[in-house]
Every structure is written in C-alpha cells, then in structure tokens.
C-alpha positions as CSV (number, residue, x, y, z in Angstrom):
1,M,10.0,-35.2,29.9
2,H,8.5,-37.2,32.8
3,P,8.2,-40.9,32.0
4,S,4.4,-41.0,32.6
5,E,3.8,-38.1,30.2
6,A,6.2,-39.7,27.7
7,E,4.3,-43.0,27.6
8,V,1.0,-41.3,27.0
9,L,2.3,-39.2,24.1
10,L,4.3,-42.0,22.5
11,R,1.2,-44.3,22.4
12,R,-0.8,-41.5,20.8
13,A,2.0,-40.6,18.4
14,L,2.1,-44.1,16.9
15,A,-1.5,-43.6,15.8
16,V,-0.6,-40.6,13.7
17,P,-0.5,-41.5,10.0
18,R,2.6,-40.3,8.2
19,A,4.1,-41.1,4.8
20,A,7.2,-43.2,4.4
21,S,10.5,-41.3,4.3
22,S,13.7,-41.5,2.3
23,D,17.2,-40.2,2.3
24,F,16.3,-38.7,-1.1
25,D,13.5,-36.5,0.2
26,L,15.6,-33.4,0.7
27,D,17.1,-33.6,-2.8
28,P,14.1,-33.9,-5.1
29,G,16.1,-32.6,-8.1
30,L,18.6,-35.4,-8.0
31,P,18.0,-38.7,-9.9
32,R,16.6,-41.4,-7.7
33,P,17.7,-45.0,-8.1
34,T,15.2,-47.2,-9.9
35,G,14.8,-50.9,-10.1
36,R,16.8,-51.7,-7.0
37,E,15.7,-54.2,-4.4
38,L,15.6,-52.7,-0.9
39,R,16.8,-54.9,1.9
40,P,14.6,-55.0,5.0
41,A,16.1,-53.8,8.3
42,A,14.8,-52.6,11.7
43,V,16.1,-50.4,14.5
44,L,14.9,-50.2,18.1
45,L,13.9,-46.8,19.3
46,A,13.9,-47.8,23.0
47,V,12.6,-45.2,25.5
48,D,14.0,-45.8,29.0
49,L,11.3,-44.8,31.6
50,A,13.2,-46.2,34.6
51,G,14.7,-42.8,35.7
52,A,13.3,-39.4,36.5
53,E,13.4,-38.4,32.8
54,A,12.5,-40.4,29.7
55,Q,15.6,-41.2,27.6
56,V,16.4,-42.8,24.3
57,I,19.2,-45.4,23.9
58,L,21.7,-44.6,21.1
59,T,25.1,-46.1,20.1
60,K,28.3,-44.9,18.6
61,R,29.7,-47.4,16.2
62,S,33.3,-48.6,16.4
63,A,35.7,-46.6,14.3
64,H,37.2,-49.6,12.6
65,L,33.9,-50.9,11.1
66,R,33.7,-51.1,7.3
67,H,30.3,-49.5,7.1
68,H,29.4,-46.3,8.9
69,P,32.4,-46.2,11.3
70,G,32.1,-43.9,14.2
71,Q,28.5,-42.9,13.4
72,I,25.7,-42.6,15.8
73,A,22.9,-45.2,15.4
74,L,19.9,-46.8,17.0
75,P,20.5,-50.4,17.8
76,G,19.4,-52.5,14.8
77,G,20.2,-54.3,11.6
78,K,19.0,-56.5,8.8
79,L,16.1,-58.9,9.2
80,D,17.2,-62.6,9.3
81,G,15.1,-65.3,7.7
82,T,11.4,-65.0,8.5
83,E,11.7,-62.7,11.5
84,D,9.7,-59.5,11.6
85,A,10.9,-56.0,12.4
86,A,10.3,-56.2,16.1
87,A,12.1,-59.5,16.4
88,A,15.1,-58.2,14.4
89,A,15.3,-55.0,16.4
90,L,15.1,-56.8,19.8
91,R,17.7,-59.4,18.7
92,E,20.1,-56.6,17.5
93,A,19.6,-54.6,20.7
94,H,20.5,-57.6,22.8
95,E,23.6,-58.2,20.7
96,E,24.7,-54.6,20.5
97,V,23.9,-53.2,23.9
98,G,23.0,-56.2,26.1
99,L,19.3,-55.2,26.4
100,P,17.3,-58.3,27.4
101,S,14.1,-58.6,25.3
102,G,12.2,-59.4,28.4
103,Q,12.7,-55.9,29.7
104,V,11.3,-54.4,26.5
105,E,7.6,-53.5,25.8
106,V,7.1,-53.0,22.1
107,L,4.5,-50.3,21.4
108,G,4.5,-50.6,17.6
109,T,6.4,-49.6,14.4
110,Y,6.6,-46.7,12.0
111,G,8.3,-46.0,8.7
112,P,9.7,-47.4,6.6
113,H,12.7,-45.2,5.7
114,E,14.6,-45.8,2.5
115,T,18.4,-45.3,2.7
116,V,20.9,-44.4,0.0
117,T,22.5,-47.8,0.8
118,A,19.3,-49.6,-0.3
119,F,17.8,-50.5,3.0
120,S,14.2,-50.2,4.0
121,V,14.3,-49.4,7.7
122,T,11.4,-49.9,10.1
123,A,11.5,-48.1,13.5
124,V,10.3,-50.2,16.4
125,L,9.1,-48.0,19.2
126,A,9.5,-49.6,22.6
127,L,9.6,-48.9,26.4
128,I,11.9,-50.0,29.1
129,R,10.5,-49.7,32.6
130,T,13.2,-51.3,34.8
131,P,16.9,-50.2,35.2
132,F,19.1,-51.3,32.4
133,V,22.9,-51.6,32.4
134,A,24.3,-51.4,28.9
135,R,27.0,-53.8,27.7
136,P,28.4,-52.6,24.4
137,E,29.2,-55.4,21.9
138,A,33.0,-55.6,21.7
139,G,34.3,-54.7,18.2
140,E,31.0,-53.2,16.9
141,V,29.8,-50.6,19.5
142,A,32.2,-48.1,20.9
143,E,29.8,-46.4,23.3
144,V,26.2,-46.6,24.5
145,F,24.6,-43.4,25.6
146,F,21.3,-41.9,26.4
147,V,19.6,-38.8,25.1
148,P,16.6,-37.1,26.7
149,L,13.4,-37.8,24.8
150,S,12.5,-34.2,25.2
151,H,15.5,-33.2,23.1
152,L,14.7,-35.6,20.3
153,V,11.0,-34.6,20.0
154,R,11.6,-30.9,19.6
155,L,11.5,-30.1,15.9
156,D,13.6,-27.0,16.3
157,N,16.5,-29.1,17.5
158,F,16.7,-30.6,14.0
159,R,18.4,-28.8,11.1
160,I,19.4,-29.6,7.5
161,E,23.1,-29.8,6.5
162,G,24.8,-31.1,3.4
163,R,28.0,-32.6,1.9
164,R,29.3,-34.1,-1.3
165,W,28.6,-37.8,-1.7
166,Q,29.4,-39.8,-4.8
167,G,30.1,-36.6,-6.7
168,R,26.8,-34.8,-5.8
169,H,25.8,-32.4,-3.1
170,R,23.3,-34.2,-0.8
171,R,21.3,-32.8,2.1
172,Y,20.3,-34.6,5.3
173,W,18.8,-34.1,8.7
174,V,21.0,-33.7,11.8
175,V,20.0,-33.4,15.5
176,P,23.2,-32.8,17.5
177,F,23.3,-33.5,21.2
178,G,26.4,-32.4,23.2
179,P,29.4,-34.1,21.6
180,Y,27.2,-36.5,19.5
181,Y,26.6,-35.7,15.9
182,I,23.4,-37.6,15.1
183,W,22.7,-37.4,11.3
184,G,21.4,-39.2,8.2
185,A,18.9,-42.0,8.5
186,T,19.1,-42.1,12.3
187,A,18.2,-38.4,12.5
188,R,15.4,-38.8,10.0
189,L,13.8,-41.7,11.9
190,L,14.0,-39.7,15.1
191,R,12.5,-36.7,13.3
192,G,9.7,-39.0,12.2
193,L,8.9,-39.6,15.8
194,A,9.2,-35.8,16.6
195,E,6.8,-35.0,13.8
196,R,4.2,-37.4,15.2
197,M,4.7,-36.1,18.8
198,E,4.2,-32.6,17.6
199,T,0.7,-33.4,16.4
200,V,-0.4,-35.0,19.7
201,R,1.0,-32.6,22.3
202,D,-1.5,-30.1,23.7
C-alpha cells in the first residue's frame, strides 16, 4: 500500500467505532474470569511511511524471556505511574527497538483488548515519516522486522486456530507472514485495525 493512501485510510479508520475485544471472544462457552483487576498496558502500532510501501514494525521476543518467549509482538508494555497509553507505547518502543519518540506522529488509540493474562491493552496507532534504523534491546528483543501494512489489513489473511491451554481448548486469531507466526493478542489487535480499514476502503 502506498504511504499516502495508507495515511488517509488510517486516519479514517480510527474514526470507526468498534467494541472492545478480548482473548475470550472466540470461546463464548468457556467460563470467563470474574472479579479480576486488569492491568493497563499499551502497544505501538507504528506504520513506517518512509519507504515505497507502508510497513508495520513488529518484534520477536527473546527465547529466554520468562513471559511469551519467542513470540511476535508489537512494541509495548505496562503503563508506569501516571503515564497514558501513548506515553507508555512510545517509551517502550524507544527501549525495545530504539525508535525515537520525536520521529513518531501519534494518530490516536483504539481498543482496549483484554488478555487471558489480565492485561487491558490499548493500541496506539502512529506514523513514522523519516527513515528509521532499528536497535533491538539486548536480552529482550531477538529481532525487529517489518510487515507490509497491506498484508495486515486484509481480513482474509487472518484465520482462527486453537490449542489446549490450562486444560481447555482455546481458539485465537493468527495472521502468519513468511516465517513469522503472529498470533494471540497481537493478531487480534492487528485484526481490529483490519476491520476498521475494511469499512473505510472504497
């Protein structure tokens, strides 16, 4: 997708109202946790417009991490203190991939998405207009890579898969790209953008 077209569609997509999502949406028959306190978190869905094609920054987490080792993720993490979602996402992106906040234009947010691990994740949609050289955070990020926005906003690139988790069969979204298996909350947040984009494309 050409960068100029991408920017127009992304701005329009943010205005599309959508309900919040959850890791539990695909399994309505399973009991849902009650009374738990969700911890606020944010991820940066940064669309790089500096090249010939709009691309999204994603990371592969280090294999030795305690939580979600080797998984594909958007840069992000928990909110600290009084910071809002945008501040948290920008801070985490700088720490994880070396993205200077001054290079980022935040368009807005969407979500939140509730995870099985008790996080309430807000997606921060943003643009990068100038060339960016990634610097993966040693010990946490194994790889930084880019996926064409056009791949991530096609609903037919998403599919539902399942596996056993804590003794139950659970289903989740996946959106594979080459050797990268993008699944779970990351795939659902990306699908949330794809659903919005679908409504604004001519």
